[in-house]
DORO-885027 format. One record per residue (C-alpha): residue number from 1; residue in one letter; chain; x, y, z. Coordinates in nm, 3 decimals. Example, Ala and Ser with C-alpha at 12.3 -4.5 7.8 and 13.67 -1.06 7.14 Angstrom:
2
<node 1, 'A', 'A', <1.230, -0.450, 0.780>>
<node 2, 'S', 'A', <1.367, -0.106, 0.714>>
END
This chain:
107
<node 1, 'M', 'A', <5.150, -2.759, 0.794>>
<node 2, 'S', 'A', <4.965, -2.436, 0.781>>
<node 3, 'Q', 'A', <4.746, -2.300, 1.078>>
<node 4, 'A', 'A', <4.529, -2.136, 0.794>>
<node 5, 'A', 'A', <4.260, -2.330, 0.642>>
<node 6, 'E', 'A', <4.249, -2.369, 0.268>>
<node 7, 'V', 'A', <3.906, -2.247, 0.102>>
<node 8, 'T', 'A', <3.798, -2.290, -0.258>>
<node 9, 'D', 'A', <3.547, -2.120, -0.484>>
<node 10, 'T', 'A', <3.291, -2.366, -0.391>>
<node 11, 'L', 'A', <3.346, -2.346, -0.024>>
<node 12, 'W', 'A', <3.371, -1.951, -0.002>>
<node 13, 'E', 'A', <3.011, -1.882, 0.082>>
<node 14, 'D', 'A', <2.998, -2.124, 0.361>>
<node 15, 'V', 'A', <3.348, -2.088, 0.518>>
<node 16, 'V', 'A', <3.380, -1.715, 0.464>>
<node 17, 'I', 'A', <3.061, -1.518, 0.398>>
<node 18, 'K', 'A', <2.853, -1.709, 0.661>>
<node 19, 'S', 'A', <3.126, -1.690, 0.939>>
<node 20, 'E', 'A', <3.020, -1.580, 1.279>>
<node 21, 'V', 'A', <3.368, -1.438, 1.347>>
<node 22, 'P', 'A', <3.582, -1.207, 1.134>>
<node 23, 'V', 'A', <3.776, -1.380, 0.865>>
<node 24, 'L', 'A', <4.135, -1.309, 0.727>>
<node 25, 'V', 'A', <4.160, -1.433, 0.380>>
<node 26, 'D', 'A', <4.509, -1.470, 0.224>>
<node 27, 'F', 'A', <4.492, -1.476, -0.147>>
<node 28, 'W', 'A', <4.806, -1.628, -0.265>>
<node 29, 'A', 'A', <4.968, -1.869, -0.534>>
<node 30, 'E', 'A', <5.240, -2.133, -0.520>>
<node 31, 'W', 'A', <5.481, -1.927, -0.757>>
<node 32, 'C', 'A', <5.445, -1.612, -0.554>>
<node 33, 'A', 'A', <5.777, -1.565, -0.316>>
<node 34, 'P', 'A', <5.615, -1.269, -0.137>>
<node 35, 'C', 'A', <5.321, -1.493, -0.054>>
<node 36, 'R', 'A', <5.546, -1.757, 0.055>>
<node 37, 'N', 'A', <5.721, -1.509, 0.275>>
<node 38, 'M', 'A', <5.398, -1.392, 0.440>>
<node 39, 'S', 'A', <5.286, -1.758, 0.515>>
<node 40, 'P', 'A', <5.443, -1.773, 0.871>>
<node 41, 'Y', 'A', <5.284, -1.449, 0.967>>
<node 42, 'V', 'A', <4.946, -1.586, 0.849>>
<node 43, 'D', 'A', <4.997, -1.889, 1.052>>
<node 44, 'K', 'A', <5.096, -1.692, 1.346>>
<node 45, 'L', 'A', <4.781, -1.488, 1.323>>
<node 46, 'A', 'A', <4.584, -1.795, 1.308>>
<node 47, 'E', 'A', <4.723, -1.929, 1.630>>
<node 48, 'E', 'A', <4.729, -1.588, 1.816>>
<node 49, 'F', 'A', <4.369, -1.510, 1.746>>
<node 50, 'N', 'A', <4.232, -1.858, 1.741>>
<node 51, 'G', 'A', <3.866, -1.865, 1.808>>
<node 52, 'R', 'A', <3.822, -1.484, 1.755>>
<node 53, 'L', 'A', <3.938, -1.472, 1.393>>
<node 54, 'K', 'A', <3.920, -1.727, 1.125>>
<node 55, 'V', 'A', <4.223, -1.727, 0.900>>
<node 56, 'V', 'A', <4.193, -1.885, 0.555>>
<node 57, 'K', 'A', <4.404, -1.915, 0.231>>
<node 58, 'I', 'A', <4.277, -1.934, -0.114>>
<node 59, 'N', 'A', <4.516, -2.029, -0.410>>
<node 60, 'T', 'A', <4.435, -1.776, -0.692>>
<node 61, 'Q', 'A', <4.555, -2.009, -0.950>>
<node 62, 'E', 'A', <4.321, -2.294, -0.859>>
<node 63, 'N', 'A', <4.045, -2.085, -0.745>>
<node 64, 'P', 'A', <3.984, -1.802, -0.996>>
<node 65, 'E', 'A', <3.620, -1.721, -0.936>>
<node 66, 'V', 'A', <3.651, -1.549, -0.587>>
<node 67, 'P', 'A', <3.963, -1.335, -0.667>>
<node 68, 'A', 'A', <3.788, -1.209, -0.979>>
<node 69, 'R', 'A', <3.458, -1.128, -0.788>>
<node 70, 'Y', 'A', <3.663, -0.924, -0.538>>
<node 71, 'G', 'A', <3.885, -0.754, -0.793>>
<node 72, 'I', 'A', <4.225, -0.916, -0.662>>
<node 73, 'T', 'A', <4.494, -0.825, -0.919>>
<node 74, 'A', 'A', <4.804, -0.847, -0.697>>
<node 75, 'I', 'A', <4.917, -1.104, -0.466>>
<node 76, 'P', 'A', <4.954, -1.125, -0.163>>
<node 77, 'T', 'A', <4.648, -0.956, -0.094>>
<node 78, 'F', 'A', <4.459, -0.989, 0.243>>
<node 79, 'L', 'A', <4.091, -0.918, 0.307>>
<node 80, 'V', 'A', <3.930, -0.887, 0.642>>
<node 81, 'I', 'A', <3.571, -1.007, 0.598>>
<node 82, 'K', 'A', <3.332, -0.937, 0.874>>
<node 83, 'D', 'A', <2.975, -1.000, 0.865>>
<node 84, 'G', 'A', <3.011, -1.101, 0.499>>
<node 85, 'E', 'A', <3.144, -0.780, 0.387>>
<node 86, 'V', 'A', <3.499, -0.665, 0.324>>
<node 87, 'A', 'A', <3.600, -0.454, 0.610>>
<node 88, 'K', 'A', <3.967, -0.401, 0.505>>
<node 89, 'Q', 'A', <4.198, -0.479, 0.225>>
<node 90, 'I', 'A', <4.587, -0.505, 0.251>>
<node 91, 'V', 'A', <4.802, -0.547, -0.058>>
<node 92, 'G', 'A', <5.148, -0.674, -0.052>>
<node 93, 'S', 'A', <5.398, -0.794, 0.206>>
<node 94, 'Q', 'A', <5.367, -0.657, 0.535>>
<node 95, 'P', 'A', <5.577, -0.669, 0.845>>
<node 96, 'Y', 'A', <5.403, -0.890, 1.103>>
<node 97, 'D', 'A', <5.309, -0.622, 1.355>>
<node 98, 'E', 'A', <5.155, -0.405, 1.063>>
<node 99, 'L', 'A', <4.940, -0.706, 0.940>>
<node 100, 'K', 'A', <4.845, -0.783, 1.303>>
<node 101, 'S', 'A', <4.740, -0.415, 1.371>>
<node 102, 'S', 'A', <4.541, -0.412, 1.043>>
<node 103, 'V', 'A', <4.329, -0.690, 1.158>>
<node 104, 'E', 'A', <4.292, -0.616, 1.538>>
<node 105, 'P', 'A', <4.027, -0.333, 1.510>>
<node 106, 'F', 'A', <3.780, -0.605, 1.344>>
<node 107, 'L', 'A', <3.813, -0.853, 1.622>>
END
């Protein structure tokens, strides 16, 4: 069971944009091997920064509207959203320490 909450096109506004804490969004798909490889890192961040960072996953196959709105053309892609705005974009697989250090400045 993932530590990251699933979010959909419908829930995006309430869960991500209106969040009072920064949000790390993992854009992924079931068929994407690099996405699956990053999943434990995403879960670890969710656990490590619990309360200071909201971590969510959005399946790009089942929810095409949000990825299209943000111009997501490759997965895995991660967005750090703070105060409803994209603060950082990370594309592709990353070592855990790099992903963590990309997120930390926004906490």
